[in-house]
PDBQT receptor file of N, H, CA, C and O in Angstrom, charges set to zero:
ATOM      1  N   UNK A   1     -18.778  11.411   7.118  1.00  0.00    +0.000 N 
ATOM      2  CA  UNK A   1     -18.702  12.577   7.678  1.00  0.00    +0.000 C 
ATOM      3  C   UNK A   1     -17.428  13.116   7.956  1.00  0.00    +0.000 C 
ATOM      4  O   UNK A   1     -16.656  12.300   8.461  1.00  0.00    +0.000 OA
ATOM      5  N   UNK A   2     -16.942  14.356   7.758  1.00  0.00    +0.000 N 
ATOM      6  H   UNK A   2     -17.569  15.018   7.348  1.00  0.00    +0.000 HD
ATOM      7  CA  UNK A   2     -15.584  14.242   7.661  1.00  0.00    +0.000 C 
ATOM      8  C   UNK A   2     -15.628  15.951   8.531  1.00  0.00    +0.000 C 
ATOM      9  O   UNK A   2     -16.519  16.799   8.495  1.00  0.00    +0.000 OA
ATOM     10  N   UNK A   3     -13.948  15.976   9.446  1.00  0.00    +0.000 N 
ATOM     11  H   UNK A   3     -13.223  15.287   9.475  1.00  0.00    +0.000 HD
ATOM     12  CA  UNK A   3     -14.465  16.959  10.307  1.00  0.00    +0.000 C 
ATOM     13  C   UNK A   3     -13.008  18.359   9.577  1.00  0.00    +0.000 C 
ATOM     14  O   UNK A   3     -11.820  18.037   9.537  1.00  0.00    +0.000 OA
ATOM     15  N   UNK A   4     -13.400  19.474   9.209  1.00  0.00    +0.000 N 
ATOM     16  H   UNK A   4     -14.364  19.736   9.242  1.00  0.00    +0.000 HD
ATOM     17  CA  UNK A   4     -12.674  20.089   8.931  1.00  0.00    +0.000 C 
ATOM     18  C   UNK A   4     -11.561  20.925  10.027  1.00  0.00    +0.000 C 
ATOM     19  O   UNK A   4     -12.022  21.439  11.046  1.00  0.00    +0.000 OA
ATOM     20  N   UNK A   5     -10.421  20.986   9.789  1.00  0.00    +0.000 N 
ATOM     21  H   UNK A   5     -10.046  20.567   8.962  1.00  0.00    +0.000 HD
ATOM     22  CA  UNK A   5      -9.726  21.556  10.858  1.00  0.00    +0.000 C 
ATOM     23  C   UNK A   5      -9.355  23.025  10.004  1.00  0.00    +0.000 C 
ATOM     24  O   UNK A   5      -9.826  23.413   8.935  1.00  0.00    +0.000 OA
ATOM     25  N   UNK A   6      -8.426  23.619  10.812  1.00  0.00    +0.000 N 
ATOM     26  H   UNK A   6      -8.043  23.304  11.681  1.00  0.00    +0.000 HD
ATOM     27  CA  UNK A   6      -8.154  25.020  10.849  1.00  0.00    +0.000 C 
ATOM     28  C   UNK A   6      -6.844  24.885  11.125  1.00  0.00    +0.000 C 
ATOM     29  O   UNK A   6      -6.650  24.504  12.279  1.00  0.00    +0.000 OA
ATOM     30  N   UNK A   7      -5.847  25.066  10.462  1.00  0.00    +0.000 N 
ATOM     31  H   UNK A   7      -6.005  25.375   9.524  1.00  0.00    +0.000 HD
ATOM     32  CA  UNK A   7      -4.309  25.282  10.603  1.00  0.00    +0.000 C 
ATOM     33  C   UNK A   7      -4.095  26.300   9.364  1.00  0.00    +0.000 C 
ATOM     34  O   UNK A   7      -4.363  26.353   8.163  1.00  0.00    +0.000 OA
ATOM     35  N   UNK A   8      -3.349  27.205  10.525  1.00  0.00    +0.000 N 
ATOM     36  H   UNK A   8      -3.132  27.161  11.500  1.00  0.00    +0.000 HD
ATOM     37  CA  UNK A   8      -3.209  28.391   9.490  1.00  0.00    +0.000 C 
ATOM     38  C   UNK A   8      -1.888  27.912   8.101  1.00  0.00    +0.000 C 
ATOM     39  O   UNK A   8      -1.004  27.145   8.481  1.00  0.00    +0.000 OA
ATOM     40  N   UNK A   9      -1.853  28.258   7.007  1.00  0.00    +0.000 N 
ATOM     41  H   UNK A   9      -2.572  28.881   6.697  1.00  0.00    +0.000 HD
ATOM     42  CA  UNK A   9      -1.583  28.155   6.222  1.00  0.00    +0.000 C 
ATOM     43  C   UNK A   9      -1.794  27.359   4.992  1.00  0.00    +0.000 C 
ATOM     44  O   UNK A   9      -1.252  27.372   3.887  1.00  0.00    +0.000 OA
ATOM     45  N   UNK A  10      -3.100  26.403   5.718  1.00  0.00    +0.000 N 
ATOM     46  H   UNK A  10      -3.540  26.392   6.616  1.00  0.00    +0.000 HD
ATOM     47  CA  UNK A  10      -3.882  25.619   5.117  1.00  0.00    +0.000 C 
ATOM     48  C   UNK A  10      -5.014  25.872   4.668  1.00  0.00    +0.000 C 
ATOM     49  O   UNK A  10      -5.791  26.150   5.581  1.00  0.00    +0.000 OA
ATOM     50  N   UNK A  11      -5.591  25.911   3.391  1.00  0.00    +0.000 N 
ATOM     51  H   UNK A  11      -4.960  25.685   2.649  1.00  0.00    +0.000 HD
ATOM     52  CA  UNK A  11      -6.776  25.983   2.953  1.00  0.00    +0.000 C 
ATOM     53  C   UNK A  11      -7.714  24.952   3.162  1.00  0.00    +0.000 C 
ATOM     54  O   UNK A  11      -8.859  25.121   3.581  1.00  0.00    +0.000 OA
ATOM     55  N   UNK A  12      -7.111  23.712   2.809  1.00  0.00    +0.000 N 
ATOM     56  H   UNK A  12      -6.181  23.575   2.468  1.00  0.00    +0.000 HD
ATOM     57  CA  UNK A  12      -8.252  22.393   2.547  1.00  0.00    +0.000 C 
ATOM     58  C   UNK A  12      -7.542  21.236   3.911  1.00  0.00    +0.000 C 
ATOM     59  O   UNK A  12      -6.629  20.421   3.779  1.00  0.00    +0.000 OA
ATOM     60  N   UNK A  13      -8.224  21.503   4.963  1.00  0.00    +0.000 N 
ATOM     61  H   UNK A  13      -8.967  22.165   5.070  1.00  0.00    +0.000 HD
ATOM     62  CA  UNK A  13      -7.721  20.301   5.667  1.00  0.00    +0.000 C 
ATOM     63  C   UNK A  13      -8.939  19.597   6.240  1.00  0.00    +0.000 C 
ATOM     64  O   UNK A  13      -9.910  20.227   6.661  1.00  0.00    +0.000 OA
ATOM     65  N   UNK A  14      -8.855  18.194   6.243  1.00  0.00    +0.000 N 
ATOM     66  H   UNK A  14      -8.067  17.682   5.901  1.00  0.00    +0.000 HD
ATOM     67  CA  UNK A  14     -10.439  17.081   6.306  1.00  0.00    +0.000 C 
ATOM     68  C   UNK A  14      -9.165  15.870   7.447  1.00  0.00    +0.000 C 
ATOM     69  O   UNK A  14      -8.015  15.452   7.309  1.00  0.00    +0.000 OA
ATOM     70  N   UNK A  15     -10.387  15.722   8.616  1.00  0.00    +0.000 N 
ATOM     71  H   UNK A  15     -11.321  16.061   8.729  1.00  0.00    +0.000 HD
ATOM     72  CA  UNK A  15      -9.537  14.748   9.737  1.00  0.00    +0.000 C 
ATOM     73  C   UNK A  15     -10.961  13.548   8.839  1.00  0.00    +0.000 C 
ATOM     74  O   UNK A  15     -12.035  14.065   8.531  1.00  0.00    +0.000 OA
ATOM     75  N   UNK A  16     -10.791  12.554   8.650  1.00  0.00    +0.000 N 
ATOM     76  H   UNK A  16      -9.919  12.134   8.900  1.00  0.00    +0.000 HD
ATOM     77  CA  UNK A  16     -11.310  11.014   7.914  1.00  0.00    +0.000 C 
ATOM     78  C   UNK A  16     -11.863  10.314   8.894  1.00  0.00    +0.000 C 
ATOM     79  O   UNK A  16     -12.219   9.141   8.777  1.00  0.00    +0.000 OA
ATOM     80  N   UNK A  17     -11.971  11.047   9.987  1.00  0.00    +0.000 N 
ATOM     81  H   UNK A  17     -11.681  11.999  10.082  1.00  0.00    +0.000 HD
ATOM     82  CA  UNK A  17     -12.648  10.392  11.185  1.00  0.00    +0.000 C 
ATOM     83  C   UNK A  17     -14.229   9.543  10.363  1.00  0.00    +0.000 C 
ATOM     84  O   UNK A  17     -14.670  10.081   9.347  1.00  0.00    +0.000 OA
ATOM     85  N   UNK A  18     -14.811   8.486  10.813  1.00  0.00    +0.000 N 
ATOM     86  H   UNK A  18     -14.452   8.048  11.637  1.00  0.00    +0.000 HD
ATOM     87  CA  UNK A  18     -16.272   8.406  10.547  1.00  0.00    +0.000 C 
ATOM     88  C   UNK A  18     -16.754   8.264   9.302  1.00  0.00    +0.000 C 
ATOM     89  O   UNK A  18     -17.862   8.582   8.869  1.00  0.00    +0.000 OA
ATOM     90  N   UNK A  19     -15.081   7.344   8.299  1.00  0.00    +0.000 N 
ATOM     91  H   UNK A  19     -14.181   7.086   8.650  1.00  0.00    +0.000 HD
ATOM     92  CA  UNK A  19     -15.283   7.064   7.152  1.00  0.00    +0.000 C 
ATOM     93  C   UNK A  19     -15.819   5.909   7.310  1.00  0.00    +0.000 C 
ATOM     94  O   UNK A  19     -15.639   5.396   8.414  1.00  0.00    +0.000 OA
ATOM     95  N   UNK A  20     -16.664   5.108   6.253  1.00  0.00    +0.000 N 
ATOM     96  H   UNK A  20     -16.811   5.525   5.356  1.00  0.00    +0.000 HD
ATOM     97  CA  UNK A  20     -17.151   3.592   6.351  1.00  0.00    +0.000 C 
ATOM     98  C   UNK A  20     -15.639   2.730   5.905  1.00  0.00    +0.000 C 
ATOM     99  O   UNK A  20     -14.837   3.132   5.061  1.00  0.00    +0.000 OA
ATOM    100  N   UNK A  21     -15.499   1.245   6.858  1.00  0.00    +0.000 N 
ATOM    101  H   UNK A  21     -16.151   0.919   7.543  1.00  0.00    +0.000 HD
ATOM    102  CA  UNK A  21     -14.654   0.948   6.262  1.00  0.00    +0.000 C 
ATOM    103  C   UNK A  21     -15.508  -0.730   6.559  1.00  0.00    +0.000 C 
ATOM    104  O   UNK A  21     -16.556  -1.060   7.115  1.00  0.00    +0.000 OA
ATOM    105  N   UNK A  22     -14.280  -1.549   5.774  1.00  0.00    +0.000 N 
ATOM    106  H   UNK A  22     -13.428  -1.281   5.323  1.00  0.00    +0.000 HD
ATOM    107  CA  UNK A  22     -15.316  -2.504   5.434  1.00  0.00    +0.000 C 
ATOM    108  C   UNK A  22     -15.922  -3.365   7.259  1.00  0.00    +0.000 C 
ATOM    109  O   UNK A  22     -16.989  -3.958   7.418  1.00  0.00    +0.000 OA
ATOM    110  N   UNK A  23     -14.690  -3.105   8.489  1.00  0.00    +0.000 N 
ATOM    111  H   UNK A  23     -13.824  -2.623   8.361  1.00  0.00    +0.000 HD
ATOM    112  CA  UNK A  23     -14.915  -3.610   9.335  1.00  0.00    +0.000 C 
ATOM    113  C   UNK A  23     -15.685  -2.318  10.624  1.00  0.00    +0.000 C 
ATOM    114  O   UNK A  23     -15.685  -2.473  11.846  1.00  0.00    +0.000 OA
ATOM    115  N   UNK A  24     -16.160  -1.340   9.998  1.00  0.00    +0.000 N 
ATOM    116  H   UNK A  24     -16.159  -1.214   9.006  1.00  0.00    +0.000 HD
ATOM    117  CA  UNK A  24     -16.701  -0.356  10.687  1.00  0.00    +0.000 C 
ATOM    118  C   UNK A  24     -16.316   0.989  10.367  1.00  0.00    +0.000 C 
ATOM    119  O   UNK A  24     -16.183   1.211   9.163  1.00  0.00    +0.000 OA
ATOM    120  N   UNK A  25     -16.106   1.943  11.161  1.00  0.00    +0.000 N 
ATOM    121  H   UNK A  25     -16.214   1.762  12.139  1.00  0.00    +0.000 HD
ATOM    122  CA  UNK A  25     -16.013   3.640  10.587  1.00  0.00    +0.000 C 
ATOM    123  C   UNK A  25     -14.422   3.837  10.954  1.00  0.00    +0.000 C 
ATOM    124  O   UNK A  25     -13.970   2.966  11.696  1.00  0.00    +0.000 OA
ATOM    125  N   UNK A  26     -13.484   4.901  10.517  1.00  0.00    +0.000 N 
ATOM    126  H   UNK A  26     -13.851   5.609   9.914  1.00  0.00    +0.000 HD
ATOM    127  CA  UNK A  26     -12.302   5.430  10.936  1.00  0.00    +0.000 C 
ATOM    128  C   UNK A  26     -12.417   6.121  12.122  1.00  0.00    +0.000 C 
ATOM    129  O   UNK A  26     -13.494   6.682  12.321  1.00  0.00    +0.000 OA
ATOM    130  N   UNK A  27     -11.714   6.192  12.799  1.00  0.00    +0.000 N 
ATOM    131  H   UNK A  27     -10.838   5.736  12.637  1.00  0.00    +0.000 HD
ATOM    132  CA  UNK A  27     -11.828   6.549  14.518  1.00  0.00    +0.000 C 
ATOM    133  C   UNK A  27     -11.188   8.352  13.842  1.00  0.00    +0.000 C 
ATOM    134  O   UNK A  27     -10.554   8.439  12.791  1.00  0.00    +0.000 OA
ATOM    135  N   UNK A  28     -11.589   9.739  14.829  1.00  0.00    +0.000 N 
ATOM    136  H   UNK A  28     -12.105   9.669  15.683  1.00  0.00    +0.000 HD
ATOM    137  CA  UNK A  28     -11.586  10.569  14.630  1.00  0.00    +0.000 C 
ATOM    138  C   UNK A  28     -10.144  11.220  14.867  1.00  0.00    +0.000 C 
ATOM    139  O   UNK A  28      -9.907  11.399  16.062  1.00  0.00    +0.000 OA
ATOM    140  N   UNK A  29      -9.122  11.615  13.983  1.00  0.00    +0.000 N 
ATOM    141  H   UNK A  29      -9.315  11.469  13.012  1.00  0.00    +0.000 HD
ATOM    142  CA  UNK A  29      -8.196  11.893  14.992  1.00  0.00    +0.000 C 
ATOM    143  C   UNK A  29      -6.869  11.146  14.163  1.00  0.00    +0.000 C 
ATOM    144  O   UNK A  29      -5.737  11.625  14.219  1.00  0.00    +0.000 OA
ATOM    145  N   UNK A  30      -7.235   9.766  13.305  1.00  0.00    +0.000 N 
ATOM    146  H   UNK A  30      -8.155   9.377  13.259  1.00  0.00    +0.000 HD
ATOM    147  CA  UNK A  30      -6.366   9.378  12.712  1.00  0.00    +0.000 C 
ATOM    148  C   UNK A  30      -5.729   9.203  11.592  1.00  0.00    +0.000 C 
ATOM    149  O   UNK A  30      -4.674   8.576  11.489  1.00  0.00    +0.000 OA
ATOM    150  N   UNK A  31      -6.469   9.869  10.479  1.00  0.00    +0.000 N 
ATOM    151  H   UNK A  31      -7.326  10.378  10.563  1.00  0.00    +0.000 HD
ATOM    152  CA  UNK A  31      -6.629  10.141   9.555  1.00  0.00    +0.000 C 
ATOM    153  C   UNK A  31      -7.229  11.341   9.044  1.00  0.00    +0.000 C 
ATOM    154  O   UNK A  31      -8.410  11.686   9.079  1.00  0.00    +0.000 OA
ATOM    155  N   UNK A  32      -5.633  12.265   8.282  1.00  0.00    +0.000 N 
ATOM    156  H   UNK A  32      -4.674  11.985   8.254  1.00  0.00    +0.000 HD
ATOM    157  CA  UNK A  32      -6.098  13.192   8.060  1.00  0.00    +0.000 C 
ATOM    158  C   UNK A  32      -5.526  13.742   6.880  1.00  0.00    +0.000 C 
ATOM    159  O   UNK A  32      -4.320  13.523   6.757  1.00  0.00    +0.000 OA
ATOM    160  N   UNK A  33      -6.101  14.427   5.941  1.00  0.00    +0.000 N 
ATOM    161  H   UNK A  33      -7.080  14.605   6.041  1.00  0.00    +0.000 HD
ATOM    162  CA  UNK A  33      -5.430  14.671   4.523  1.00  0.00    +0.000 C 
ATOM    163  C   UNK A  33      -5.616  16.034   4.431  1.00  0.00    +0.000 C 
ATOM    164  O   UNK A  33      -6.519  16.715   4.916  1.00  0.00    +0.000 OA
ATOM    165  N   UNK A  34      -4.336  16.481   3.522  1.00  0.00    +0.000 N 
ATOM    166  H   UNK A  34      -3.602  15.928   3.128  1.00  0.00    +0.000 HD
ATOM    167  CA  UNK A  34      -4.422  18.022   3.425  1.00  0.00    +0.000 C 
ATOM    168  C   UNK A  34      -3.319  18.540   2.292  1.00  0.00    +0.000 C 
ATOM    169  O   UNK A  34      -2.612  17.769   1.644  1.00  0.00    +0.000 OA
ATOM    170  N   UNK A  35      -3.304  19.861   2.184  1.00  0.00    +0.000 N 
ATOM    171  H   UNK A  35      -3.879  20.487   2.711  1.00  0.00    +0.000 HD
ATOM    172  CA  UNK A  35      -2.153  19.721   1.376  1.00  0.00    +0.000 C 
ATOM    173  C   UNK A  35      -0.954  19.897   1.464  1.00  0.00    +0.000 C 
ATOM    174  O   UNK A  35      -0.781  20.016   2.677  1.00  0.00    +0.000 OA
ATOM    175  N   UNK A  36       0.377  20.033   0.788  1.00  0.00    +0.000 N 
ATOM    176  H   UNK A  36       0.237  19.937  -0.197  1.00  0.00    +0.000 HD
ATOM    177  CA  UNK A  36       1.448  19.989   1.203  1.00  0.00    +0.000 C 
ATOM    178  C   UNK A  36       2.009  20.689   2.177  1.00  0.00    +0.000 C 
ATOM    179  O   UNK A  36       1.794  21.900   2.126  1.00  0.00    +0.000 OA
ATOM    180  N   UNK A  37       2.823  20.203   3.262  1.00  0.00    +0.000 N 
ATOM    181  H   UNK A  37       2.999  19.219   3.303  1.00  0.00    +0.000 HD
ATOM    182  CA  UNK A  37       2.915  20.831   4.405  1.00  0.00    +0.000 C 
ATOM    183  C   UNK A  37       4.040  21.813   4.554  1.00  0.00    +0.000 C 
ATOM    184  O   UNK A  37       4.512  22.103   5.653  1.00  0.00    +0.000 OA
ATOM    185  N   UNK A  38       4.470  22.333   3.376  1.00  0.00    +0.000 N 
ATOM    186  H   UNK A  38       4.086  22.097   2.483  1.00  0.00    +0.000 HD
ATOM    187  CA  UNK A  38       5.540  23.103   3.025  1.00  0.00    +0.000 C 
ATOM    188  C   UNK A  38       4.656  25.009   3.290  1.00  0.00    +0.000 C 
ATOM    189  O   UNK A  38       5.164  26.077   3.631  1.00  0.00    +0.000 OA
ATOM    190  N   UNK A  39       2.864  24.545   2.840  1.00  0.00    +0.000 N 
ATOM    191  H   UNK A  39       2.452  23.677   2.562  1.00  0.00    +0.000 HD
ATOM    192  CA  UNK A  39       2.307  25.800   3.026  1.00  0.00    +0.000 C 
ATOM    193  C   UNK A  39       2.202  26.319   4.395  1.00  0.00    +0.000 C 
ATOM    194  O   UNK A  39       1.853  27.495   4.502  1.00  0.00    +0.000 OA
ATOM    195  N   UNK A  40       2.448  25.628   5.488  1.00  0.00    +0.000 N 
ATOM    196  H   UNK A  40       2.731  24.673   5.401  1.00  0.00    +0.000 HD
ATOM    197  CA  UNK A  40       1.837  25.723   6.889  1.00  0.00    +0.000 C 
ATOM    198  C   UNK A  40       2.971  27.101   7.568  1.00  0.00    +0.000 C 
ATOM    199  O   UNK A  40       4.107  27.080   7.094  1.00  0.00    +0.000 OA
ATOM    200  N   UNK A  41       2.764  27.872   8.286  1.00  0.00    +0.000 N 
ATOM    201  H   UNK A  41       1.841  27.889   8.671  1.00  0.00    +0.000 HD
ATOM    202  CA  UNK A  41       2.604  29.027   8.960  1.00  0.00    +0.000 C 
ATOM    203  C   UNK A  41       3.832  28.063  10.041  1.00  0.00    +0.000 C 
ATOM    204  O   UNK A  41       4.010  26.848   9.964  1.00  0.00    +0.000 OA
ATOM    205  N   UNK A  42       4.584  29.069  11.051  1.00  0.00    +0.000 N 
ATOM    206  H   UNK A  42       4.440  30.056  11.114  1.00  0.00    +0.000 HD
ATOM    207  CA  UNK A  42       5.115  28.839  12.114  1.00  0.00    +0.000 C 
ATOM    208  C   UNK A  42       3.426  28.175  12.853  1.00  0.00    +0.000 C 
ATOM    209  O   UNK A  42       3.082  27.020  13.104  1.00  0.00    +0.000 OA
ATOM    210  N   UNK A  43       2.756  29.378  13.003  1.00  0.00    +0.000 N 
ATOM    211  H   UNK A  43       3.035  30.317  12.800  1.00  0.00    +0.000 HD
ATOM    212  CA  UNK A  43       1.444  28.722  14.020  1.00  0.00    +0.000 C 
ATOM    213  C   UNK A  43       0.724  27.554  13.406  1.00  0.00    +0.000 C 
ATOM    214  O   UNK A  43       0.155  26.758  14.154  1.00  0.00    +0.000 OA
ATOM    215  N   UNK A  44       0.708  27.433  12.443  1.00  0.00    +0.000 N 
ATOM    216  H   UNK A  44       1.170  28.079  11.836  1.00  0.00    +0.000 HD
ATOM    217  CA  UNK A  44       0.015  26.129  11.503  1.00  0.00    +0.000 C 
ATOM    218  C   UNK A  44       0.787  24.832  12.244  1.00  0.00    +0.000 C 
ATOM    219  O   UNK A  44       0.162  23.992  12.891  1.00  0.00    +0.000 OA
ATOM    220  N   UNK A  45       2.005  24.806  12.082  1.00  0.00    +0.000 N 
ATOM    221  H   UNK A  45       2.513  25.489  11.556  1.00  0.00    +0.000 HD
ATOM    222  CA  UNK A  45       2.300  23.751  12.535  1.00  0.00    +0.000 C 
ATOM    223  C   UNK A  45       2.777  23.455  14.149  1.00  0.00    +0.000 C 
ATOM    224  O   UNK A  45       3.339  22.445  14.573  1.00  0.00    +0.000 OA
ATOM    225  N   UNK A  46       2.390  24.598  14.862  1.00  0.00    +0.000 N 
ATOM    226  H   UNK A  46       1.934  25.419  14.518  1.00  0.00    +0.000 HD
ATOM    227  CA  UNK A  46       1.698  24.007  16.457  1.00  0.00    +0.000 C 
ATOM    228  C   UNK A  46       0.364  23.477  16.475  1.00  0.00    +0.000 C 
ATOM    229  O   UNK A  46       0.057  22.362  16.896  1.00  0.00    +0.000 OA
ATOM    230  N   UNK A  47      -0.581  24.528  15.888  1.00  0.00    +0.000 N 
ATOM    231  H   UNK A  47      -0.332  25.434  15.546  1.00  0.00    +0.000 HD
ATOM    232  CA  UNK A  47      -2.272  24.121  15.444  1.00  0.00    +0.000 C 
ATOM    233  C   UNK A  47      -2.201  22.325  14.980  1.00  0.00    +0.000 C 
ATOM    234  O   UNK A  47      -3.069  21.542  15.365  1.00  0.00    +0.000 OA
ATOM    235  N   UNK A  48      -1.293  21.995  14.309  1.00  0.00    +0.000 N 
ATOM    236  H   UNK A  48      -0.588  22.631  13.995  1.00  0.00    +0.000 HD
ATOM    237  CA  UNK A  48      -1.301  20.503  14.038  1.00  0.00    +0.000 C 
ATOM    238  C   UNK A  48      -0.598  19.455  14.717  1.00  0.00    +0.000 C 
ATOM    239  O   UNK A  48      -0.889  18.265  14.595  1.00  0.00    +0.000 OA
ATOM    240  N   UNK A  49       0.552  20.006  15.603  1.00  0.00    +0.000 N 
ATOM    241  H   UNK A  49       0.789  20.972  15.702  1.00  0.00    +0.000 HD
ATOM    242  CA  UNK A  49       1.202  19.203  16.622  1.00  0.00    +0.000 C 
ATOM    243  C   UNK A  49      -0.163  19.464  17.909  1.00  0.00    +0.000 C 
ATOM    244  O   UNK A  49      -0.455  18.470  18.573  1.00  0.00    +0.000 OA
ATOM    245  N   UNK A  50      -0.537  20.112  18.048  1.00  0.00    +0.000 N 
ATOM    246  H   UNK A  50      -0.299  20.920  17.509  1.00  0.00    +0.000 HD
ATOM    247  CA  UNK A  50      -1.835  20.200  19.237  1.00  0.00    +0.000 C 
ATOM    248  C   UNK A  50      -2.710  19.779  18.750  1.00  0.00    +0.000 C 
ATOM    249  O   UNK A  50      -3.571  19.599  19.611  1.00  0.00    +0.000 OA
ATOM    250  N   UNK A  51      -3.144  19.396  17.504  1.00  0.00    +0.000 N 
ATOM    251  H   UNK A  51      -2.445  19.542  16.805  1.00  0.00    +0.000 HD
ATOM    252  CA  UNK A  51      -3.863  18.390  17.133  1.00  0.00    +0.000 C 
ATOM    253  C   UNK A  51      -4.032  16.466  17.365  1.00  0.00    +0.000 C 
ATOM    254  O   UNK A  51      -4.909  15.603  17.352  1.00  0.00    +0.000 OA
ATOM    255  N   UNK A  52      -2.441  16.613  17.580  1.00  0.00    +0.000 N 
ATOM    256  H   UNK A  52      -1.729  17.314  17.590  1.00  0.00    +0.000 HD
ATOM    257  CA  UNK A  52      -2.234  15.326  17.815  1.00  0.00    +0.000 C 
ATOM    258  C   UNK A  52      -1.115  14.726  16.089  1.00  0.00    +0.000 C 
ATOM    259  O   UNK A  52      -0.842  13.577  15.741  1.00  0.00    +0.000 OA
ATOM    260  N   UNK A  53      -0.923  15.419  15.736  1.00  0.00    +0.000 N 
ATOM    261  H   UNK A  53      -1.145  16.353  16.018  1.00  0.00    +0.000 HD
ATOM    262  CA  UNK A  53      -0.204  15.039  14.249  1.00  0.00    +0.000 C 
ATOM    263  C   UNK A  53       1.125  14.887  14.432  1.00  0.00    +0.000 C 
ATOM    264  O   UNK A  53       1.785  15.886  14.715  1.00  0.00    +0.000 OA
ATOM    265  N   UNK A  54       1.672  13.784  14.322  1.00  0.00    +0.000 N 
ATOM    266  H   UNK A  54       1.135  12.972  14.092  1.00  0.00    +0.000 HD
ATOM    267  CA  UNK A  54       2.987  13.187  14.739  1.00  0.00    +0.000 C 
ATOM    268  C   UNK A  54       3.780  12.700  13.504  1.00  0.00    +0.000 C 
ATOM    269  O   UNK A  54       5.001  12.638  13.642  1.00  0.00    +0.000 OA
ATOM    270  N   UNK A  55       3.266  12.361  12.367  1.00  0.00    +0.000 N 
ATOM    271  H   UNK A  55       2.274  12.411  12.255  1.00  0.00    +0.000 HD
ATOM    272  CA  UNK A  55       3.540  11.672  11.129  1.00  0.00    +0.000 C 
ATOM    273  C   UNK A  55       2.870  12.064  10.018  1.00  0.00    +0.000 C 
ATOM    274  O   UNK A  55       1.643  12.171   9.995  1.00  0.00    +0.000 OA
ATOM    275  N   UNK A  56       3.638  12.305   9.020  1.00  0.00    +0.000 N 
ATOM    276  H   UNK A  56       4.634  12.218   9.039  1.00  0.00    +0.000 HD
ATOM    277  CA  UNK A  56       3.451  12.808   7.800  1.00  0.00    +0.000 C 
ATOM    278  C   UNK A  56       3.675  11.716   6.585  1.00  0.00    +0.000 C 
ATOM    279  O   UNK A  56       4.590  10.912   6.407  1.00  0.00    +0.000 OA
ATOM    280  N   UNK A  57       2.885  11.902   6.075  1.00  0.00    +0.000 N 
ATOM    281  H   UNK A  57       2.141  12.555   6.220  1.00  0.00    +0.000 HD
ATOM    282  CA  UNK A  57       2.915  10.749   4.497  1.00  0.00    +0.000 C 
ATOM    283  C   UNK A  57       2.997  11.316   3.521  1.00  0.00    +0.000 C 
ATOM    284  O   UNK A  57       1.912  11.898   3.508  1.00  0.00    +0.000 OA
ATOM    285  N   UNK A  58       3.680  11.702   2.328  1.00  0.00    +0.000 N 
ATOM    286  H   UNK A  58       4.561  11.229   2.339  1.00  0.00    +0.000 HD
ATOM    287  CA  UNK A  58       3.090  12.473   1.345  1.00  0.00    +0.000 C 
ATOM    288  C   UNK A  58       3.161  11.339   0.436  1.00  0.00    +0.000 C 
ATOM    289  O   UNK A  58       4.145  10.599   0.428  1.00  0.00    +0.000 OA
ATOM    290  N   UNK A  59       1.842  11.120  -0.572  1.00  0.00    +0.000 N 
ATOM    291  H   UNK A  59       1.043  11.721  -0.565  1.00  0.00    +0.000 HD
ATOM    292  CA  UNK A  59       1.622  10.767  -1.185  1.00  0.00    +0.000 C 
ATOM    293  C   UNK A  59       1.573  11.338  -3.048  1.00  0.00    +0.000 C 
ATOM    294  O   UNK A  59       1.142  10.744  -4.037  1.00  0.00    +0.000 OA
ATOM    295  N   UNK A  60       2.231  12.744  -2.899  1.00  0.00    +0.000 N 
ATOM    296  H   UNK A  60       2.580  13.226  -2.095  1.00  0.00    +0.000 HD
ATOM    297  CA  UNK A  60       2.880  13.251  -4.046  1.00  0.00    +0.000 C 
ATOM    298  C   UNK A  60       3.686  12.040  -5.377  1.00  0.00    +0.000 C 
ATOM    299  O   UNK A  60       4.144  10.938  -5.075  1.00  0.00    +0.000 OA
ATOM    300  N   UNK A  61       3.675  12.554  -6.638  1.00  0.00    +0.000 N 
ATOM    301  H   UNK A  61       3.302  13.449  -6.883  1.00  0.00    +0.000 HD
ATOM    302  CA  UNK A  61       4.616  11.925  -7.606  1.00  0.00    +0.000 C 
ATOM    303  C   UNK A  61       5.863  12.438  -7.404  1.00  0.00    +0.000 C 
ATOM    304  O   UNK A  61       6.016  13.658  -7.362  1.00  0.00    +0.000 OA
ATOM    305  N   UNK A  62       6.688  11.755  -7.286  1.00  0.00    +0.000 N 
ATOM    306  H   UNK A  62       6.563  10.763  -7.321  1.00  0.00    +0.000 HD
ATOM    307  CA  UNK A  62       8.201  12.400  -7.829  1.00  0.00    +0.000 C 
ATOM    308  C   UNK A  62       7.961  12.501  -9.588  1.00  0.00    +0.000 C 
ATOM    309  O   UNK A  62       7.212  11.949 -10.394  1.00  0.00    +0.000 OA
ATOM    310  N   UNK A  63       9.146  13.625  -9.660  1.00  0.00    +0.000 N 
ATOM    311  H   UNK A  63       9.755  14.074  -9.006  1.00  0.00    +0.000 HD
ATOM    312  CA  UNK A  63       9.025  13.922 -10.926  1.00  0.00    +0.000 C 
ATOM    313  C   UNK A  63      10.353  13.382 -11.858  1.00  0.00    +0.000 C 
ATOM    314  O   UNK A  63      11.243  14.178 -12.160  1.00  0.00    +0.000 OA
ATOM    315  N   UNK A  64      10.394  12.098 -12.241  1.00  0.00    +0.000 N 
ATOM    316  H   UNK A  64       9.672  11.451 -11.996  1.00  0.00    +0.000 HD
ATOM    317  CA  UNK A  64      11.857  11.157 -12.562  1.00  0.00    +0.000 C 
ATOM    318  C   UNK A  64      11.084  11.411 -14.130  1.00  0.00    +0.000 C 
ATOM    319  O   UNK A  64       9.912  11.287 -14.484  1.00  0.00    +0.000 OA
ATOM    320  N   UNK A  65      12.510  11.881 -14.965  1.00  0.00    +0.000 N 
ATOM    321  H   UNK A  65      13.462  11.982 -14.677  1.00  0.00    +0.000 HD
ATOM    322  CA  UNK A  65      12.809  12.096 -15.973  1.00  0.00    +0.000 C 
ATOM    323  C   UNK A  65      13.472  11.023 -16.709  1.00  0.00    +0.000 C 
ATOM    324  O   UNK A  65      13.840  11.206 -17.869  1.00  0.00    +0.000 OA
TER     325      UNK A  65
């Protein structure tokens, strides 16, 4: 079960609460996945903060030449 969040500037955000793990299920509000935060508007940043997000980890690959 995933929860769709709506933050202005993002088209695809999901709270991953409820996904099965070896020891139970993930808690809502702990892991959220989305597109790159550069797409957020000022309102979207406020919405993200109100949701409780305090840390962003980017898993994108660096372009190494």
